[in-house]
C-alpha positions in Angstrom: 126.6 190.5 253.6 125.8 186.9 254.1 129.3 185.7 255.3 130.1 183.8 252.2 133.6 183.9 250.7 134.8 183.7 247.1 135.7 180.0 247.7 132.0 179.4 248.5 130.8 180.7 245.2 133.6 179.6 242.9 133.1 176.7 240.6 135.6 174.6 238.8 139.1 173.6 239.7 141.5 176.2 241.2 144.4 175.1 238.9 142.7 176.7 235.9 142.9 180.1 237.5 146.5 179.6 238.4 147.4 178.6 234.8 145.6 181.8 233.6 147.6 183.8 236.1 150.9 182.3 234.9 150.1 182.8 231.2 149.0 186.5 231.9 152.2 187.0 233.9 154.4 185.7 231.0 152.5 187.9 228.5 152.8 190.9 230.8 156.6 190.5 231.1 156.9 190.0 227.4 155.0 193.2 226.7 156.9 195.2 229.4 160.1 194.3 227.6 158.7 196.3 224.6 158.1 193.2 222.5 154.9 191.4 221.4 153.1 194.2 219.6 151.4 191.4 217.6 149.6 190.5 220.8 147.8 193.9 221.0 144.4 193.6 219.5 143.7 196.4 217.0 147.3 197.4 216.6 148.4 194.1 215.0 145.7 194.4 212.4 146.3 198.1 211.6 147.8 199.2 208.4 151.5 200.2 208.3 150.5 203.9 207.9 148.3 203.6 211.1 151.1 201.8 213.0 153.5 204.7 212.2 151.4 207.0 214.4 152.3 205.1 217.5 155.4 204.4 219.5 155.3 200.6 219.5 157.6 200.2 222.5 155.5 202.6 224.6 152.3 200.9 223.5 153.7 197.5 224.5 154.8 198.8 227.9 151.4 200.4 228.6 149.6 197.2 227.6 152.1 195.1 229.7 151.5 197.4 232.7 147.8 197.0 232.4 148.1 193.3 232.0 150.3 193.1 235.0 147.7 195.0 237.1 145.0 192.6 236.0 147.2 189.7 236.7 148.0 191.0 240.2 144.2 191.4 240.9 143.6 187.8 239.7 146.4 186.5 241.8 145.1 188.3 244.9 141.7 186.9 244.2 143.1 183.3 243.8 145.4 183.4 246.9 142.8 185.0 249.2 139.6 183.3 247.9 139.0 181.7 251.3 139.2 185.1 253.1 137.7 187.6 250.7 133.9 188.1 250.9 131.8 187.0 247.9 131.0 190.6 247.1 134.6 191.3 246.3 134.2 189.5 243.0 132.2 192.5 241.7 134.9 194.9 242.9 137.6 192.9 241.1 135.6 192.9 237.9 135.1 196.7 238.1 138.8 197.2 238.9 139.9 195.1 235.8 137.4 197.0 233.7 138.8 200.3 234.9 142.3 199.0 234.2 141.2 198.3 230.6 139.8 201.8 230.2 143.0 203.3 231.5 145.1 201.2 229.1 142.9 202.4 226.2 143.2 206.1 227.2 147.0 205.8 227.7 147.4 203.9 224.5 145.7 206.6 222.5 147.4 209.5 224.3 151.0 209.0 225.5 151.7 206.3 223.0 151.1 208.5 220.0 154.1 209.9 218.3 154.4 213.7 218.4 153.2 215.4 215.3 150.9 212.6 214.3 147.7 213.8 215.8 
């Protein structure tokens, strides 16, 4: 550790990150309400036959929960950038990557309708 913080290694204006956090938060809430399936990549381009295999409301909620977790991690990073060590950027990236993997697994397991395996 060299004592540098995230603020020391960040480039660009902070307002961009705050705008991204706000947009992600709005999308997360929209998905958590069970709406916005058209925002889910892969699902929105699927055929109607393929879409019938999934519970759309559950899929939206799982995706919204994952988005909310990623949004929370970004918000923590933005708020505490002056305190967090520079190495925490890698940890945040790994956490968001793990969040995406969990969303994919849950989307393909608990969001499937029974009898459509």
